[in-house]
C-alpha positions as CSV (number, residue, x, y, z in Angstrom):
1,X,-24.9,-37.0,-3.1
2,X,-21.7,-35.0,-2.9
3,X,-18.5,-37.2,-1.7
4,X,-16.1,-34.3,-1.6
5,X,-13.8,-35.7,-4.3
6,X,-14.2,-32.7,-6.8
7,X,-14.2,-29.9,-4.0
8,X,-11.1,-28.6,-4.6
9,X,-11.0,-28.8,-8.7
10,X,-12.6,-25.6,-9.4
11,X,-10.3,-23.7,-7.1
12,X,-7.2,-25.6,-8.7
13,X,-8.4,-24.8,-12.1
14,X,-8.6,-21.2,-11.5
15,X,-4.7,-21.1,-10.0
16,X,-4.1,-22.7,-13.6
17,X,-5.7,-20.2,-15.7
18,X,-4.5,-17.6,-13.5
19,X,-1.1,-19.3,-14.0
20,X,-1.5,-19.2,-17.4
21,X,-2.4,-15.4,-17.8
22,X,0.5,-14.8,-15.9
23,X,3.2,-16.4,-17.9
24,X,1.3,-15.2,-20.8
25,X,1.9,-11.7,-20.1
26,X,5.3,-10.0,-20.7
27,X,6.7,-8.9,-17.5
28,X,8.1,-4.9,-17.1
29,X,11.6,-6.4,-17.5
30,X,11.1,-8.4,-20.6
31,X,9.8,-4.8,-21.9
32,X,13.1,-3.2,-22.0
33,X,14.5,-5.9,-24.0
34,X,12.4,-4.9,-27.1
35,X,13.8,-2.3,-29.1
36,X,11.7,0.0,-30.9
37,X,13.1,1.2,-34.4
38,X,11.6,4.9,-35.2
39,X,10.7,5.2,-38.3
40,X,12.2,9.3,-39.6
41,X,16.0,8.2,-40.1
42,X,17.0,11.4,-38.3
43,X,16.0,9.7,-34.9
44,X,17.7,6.6,-35.4
45,X,21.0,8.3,-35.7
46,X,20.1,10.8,-32.9
47,X,19.0,8.8,-29.8
48,X,19.0,11.8,-27.4
49,X,16.2,13.5,-29.8
50,X,14.2,10.3,-30.0
51,X,14.3,10.0,-26.2
52,X,13.3,13.5,-25.5
53,X,10.4,12.8,-28.4
54,X,9.2,9.6,-26.2
55,X,9.4,11.7,-23.0
56,X,7.4,14.8,-24.4
57,X,4.6,12.4,-26.1
58,X,4.5,10.8,-22.6
59,X,4.4,14.0,-20.7
60,X,1.7,15.3,-22.7
61,X,-0.2,12.0,-23.0
62,X,-0.6,11.9,-19.2
63,X,-1.3,15.9,-18.6
64,X,-5.1,16.2,-17.6
65,X,-5.2,19.5,-19.2
66,X,-4.2,18.7,-22.9
67,X,-5.6,16.5,-25.3
68,X,-2.4,14.9,-26.8
69,X,-4.2,13.0,-29.7
70,X,-3.9,15.9,-31.8
71,X,-0.3,17.1,-31.5
72,X,2.7,16.2,-33.2
73,X,6.0,16.3,-31.7
74,X,9.3,16.5,-33.4
75,X,12.7,17.1,-31.9
76,X,15.9,18.4,-33.4
77,X,19.1,18.8,-31.6
78,X,17.0,18.8,-28.2
79,X,14.2,21.7,-29.8
80,X,10.8,20.5,-29.5
81,X,8.4,21.7,-32.2
82,X,4.8,21.2,-31.7
83,X,2.3,20.7,-34.2
84,X,-1.5,20.1,-33.9
85,X,-4.6,21.5,-32.6
86,X,-5.6,22.1,-28.9
87,X,-9.2,23.5,-27.4
88,X,-7.8,26.6,-26.1
89,X,-5.0,28.7,-24.8
90,X,-4.7,27.3,-21.8
91,X,-4.2,23.8,-23.4
92,X,-1.4,25.3,-25.7
93,X,0.4,26.6,-22.5
94,X,0.1,23.1,-20.8
95,X,1.6,21.4,-23.7
96,X,4.3,23.8,-23.8
97,X,5.4,23.5,-20.3
98,X,4.8,19.7,-20.5
99,X,7.8,19.8,-23.3
100,X,10.0,22.1,-21.1
101,X,9.4,19.8,-18.1
102,X,10.4,16.7,-20.4
103,X,14.0,18.4,-20.8
104,X,13.3,20.4,-23.8
105,X,16.1,23.0,-24.6
106,X,13.2,25.3,-26.3
107,X,10.0,24.9,-27.4
108,X,8.6,26.1,-30.7
109,X,4.9,26.0,-31.0
110,X,3.0,25.5,-34.2
111,X,-0.3,24.6,-32.5
112,X,-3.7,25.7,-33.5
113,X,-6.2,26.9,-31.1
114,X,-9.7,25.5,-32.2
115,X,-12.4,27.1,-29.7
116,X,-15.3,24.8,-29.8
């Protein structure tokens, strides 16, 4: 026979677990406090190039037309160089457009087209 004394406990346990998960996850504001140190010495001295590199990589990664996993991005004085392989010419053109849209002064494409 249920006396009603345990009815609220599963709900309370759910709130406790949810609260613990929320505290364990980092908040967006906390992520900005973490400094990512680039491994290339050029980017340590040239933050604008590093920021542009990250913007280009993000733009390519979010593009539905380009598989960015095979593209390497380097930036020197605002000039972006794309190296790697893409599926077709339209993917290469999209990657170049993504780099320009991210803020590149100029884009040098060293992309190989590998028709599959």
